[in-house]
C-alpha positions, 0 to 999 in steps of 0.5 A: 073714960069720959071723966079721964077725957074731961080732966085731960081737956081741963089740964090742957086748957089750964096750961094753955091759959097759963102760957098765954098769960106768961106771953103777955108778961113783959120780959125783965128788960122790958119791965126795966124800961117800963119802970124807968119811963114811969120814974121819968114821968114822976121826975118830970112832974116834980121838976127833978132836973138833976135826975132827968139830966142824968137820964137824957142822952146828950144827943136826945131829942124832944118832939112836942106839939109846938116844936122840937129841941134838944136836952138843954132846952128840955131841961130849961123848959122843965126847970123854968115851968114853961111846961110843967108835966103835972100828971101823966095817966098811963092807960097802956104801954108796950116795949119793943127791944132791938138790940140795945135799943128799947122803943116804948109806946105809951098811951096817956092823958097828960095834965100839964101847965103850958105857958100858964094854962092848965091843959089836958091832952091824950097822947101816944108817946114814943120813947127811945132808950139806948143801953150803954155801959149797962145803963138806959138813956133816953134818946128821944121823946115824942108826943103825938096827939090823938083824938080820943083819950085811951084810943088804941094804937 
């Protein structure tokens, strides 16, 4: 009797653990946005402005520590090397989907060259993507500097 009870409890706990692990997994749509964001960081590091131009919506906005601007200026800043996004170490990422909009929050440490100076800063980055005609486009990218790398949001 006791053996049957313990086996039943073990099976129940294993099922709960599997369900909890599944609940923490991103949906396919969320994973698609996470993958696109990672690809965007790679394109920024490699200064692939043609790929970025296709990703950035015509009305997109970019908020940096030193100002904000639109798509054309962001592409020009990347192309000219005014900001070289060398490497984004992504500590955590989450995506909330609202209709055809995805809001991605990532906690990163960014290694960049800004105005000829190499700098490393911890940021929480907010990316807003809008899906139109079965394609995700970046509508907004905002950097919020945090005091501690890897700080929880």
